[in-house]
Structures are given as C-alpha cells and as structure tokens.
N, C-alpha and C positions, 0 to 999 in steps of 0.2 A: 410567743403567741402564734407565730406562723407555723412553728413545728407542730402545734396541736391540730392544725387544720389538715384534714386528709381528704383525698378524692373519694367520692361516693362509690359504693360497690358497683361493679359493672352493670348489673341488671337495673339498678336505680339510674345510672347514667344514661342507659338506653331509653328508659321511660322519660327522663327529663328532656333528652334531645328530641324524642318523638313529639313531645308536647310543643316544642318550639317550632317544629315543622308543620304543625297543623294550623291552617289559616283560621283566623277568628270567624265566628259565625256571622252571617250577614244579618242586617236589620230586617224587620218585617217589610215585605214588599220587594226585597232584593234577593237575588240568588247568586251563588258562587260562579265566578268566571275567571278566565285568564285574559288579561289585557295585553296585547302585543303591539309593539311599535317598531316599524321598520323605517330606517333613515336612508333615503335614496339621494346620493350626491349627483350633481348635474354637470360636473366638470370632468374633463379628461385632458391630461397634459397641460393643465393650467388654463384651459379655455372651456367655456360652457358649450356642451354638445347636446344637451337635452333642453330644448326650448319648451315654452309653455304649450305650444301646439303638439310637440312630441309627447309630452307628459299626458296631455288630454287623450291622445290616441292610445297610449299605453294603459291608462286608467280604464278606458272603454274596452280595449281588446283583452287585457290580461288580468287586471286587478278586480274589476267588477264581477266578471264571471267566477272568480275564485272566492269572492265574499258577497254573494248576492243578497244576504240578509242585511247588509249595511256596513258602512265604514266611514271614516273621517280622514280627510287629507288636510294637512297644515303646511304652510310655507315655513321653511327653516333657513337659518344661516349658520352653516357648520364650519368648523375649523379643526385642524389636527396638525401635529408636528411630523413632518416628513423625515425620512432617513437622513436627509442632509441637514437636519436641525432647524430648517425654516418652517414657519407657520404658513400653512396653506388654508385659504378660505374659499367657500363656494356656497351658492344657493343650494337648497335641498328641498325635498318633499318628504314629509313625515306621514306615514300611513299608520293610522290607529284603528285596530279592530278589537272588539270585545267578543270573546267566544264563550258563551254560557256553558257551564259544565265541563269545559275543556281544561287541559293542563298544558304546561309549557312545551312538552314534546309534541302534543297535538297541534299547538299553535305553530311551532317550527315546521312541522310537516305540511301544514296548509300554506305557509308562507314560502317554502322552498321552491316550488315551481314558479312563483311570481318573481322571486329574486333571481332565479336562473334565467328567466326570460329577460329581465331588465339588464342583467350583466351581458348577456349575449347580444341583445338589441343595441345597447349603447356603449359597449366595450368597457364596462365598469369593472374595476378590480374587486370591489366588495360592496355589501350593503349591511349596515349594522342593524342588529335586532335586539330588542330588550323585551322581556316578558315579566309580568308580575301577577300575583293573585289579586283579585278584586271582587267586588259585588256590583251587580248590574240589575237594572229593572227598566221596564218600558211602560 
C-alpha cells in the first residue's frame, strides 16, 4: 500500500506549499497584521539590573517613539537553561506590537533599533523576538 503512494508532481507540490504559506482571510472588521513580541530580560550576571524605573525611562525614551501608534507591555517571568546546565530565572518585560499590513521582516526591522538600544543601555546579551500573522481591528 505504501509503495502505491507517490509524491505529487513538483508543480503541484509548489502550489500546495504556497497554499499553506498564505494566511487565512481575516473576519469582517479586521485586517491582516503581524503581531510581534519582544522579551526583555532584566538580569545580568544573576542579578536584576533593570529596575521598574529604568524600564519606564526606556519605554518613554526608546520604545514609545518607535511605536507611536500603540503597544502593550506585560510583566513576565522567564527562564532558560544556561551553558552550565543550570536553570536561570528572571523577571522580564514583554513588548507586544501589532503592525497592520506588515510582515515579519518589517516587524524585525522596526524592533531592531529598540533591541540594540536595550542591549547597549543595560548590557544585555540578547532579546528574544517572536512574530506571527494575525488579524487586528480597532
């Protein structure tokens, strides 16, 4: 039975894959957007170096000017396994922005200067970013 199954012709395979890459249409009243989330850790060398006041200043100085149309910031509790095998935990800030009509590359380009500023200002090694297609409306 398995021997009877064959791969689709290359042209059909391309069409099938293209169909998978197309985001579903948005319901009435909503439009396509890219939703980006950036996860900003607040520790360095095992201690918190980004206080609530530091974050508030960074939000005002760097994040808000980059996303003047709106954003959401959530408090997070992150963890990861370090190279030494130990689990490290830290408080974090999660920045969520919806970019109507944008794509993942455009979202990354908009976030890049904010991330660079955060890393430089607070000596952070990295900021995790996740993007996804979505539908938004106001």
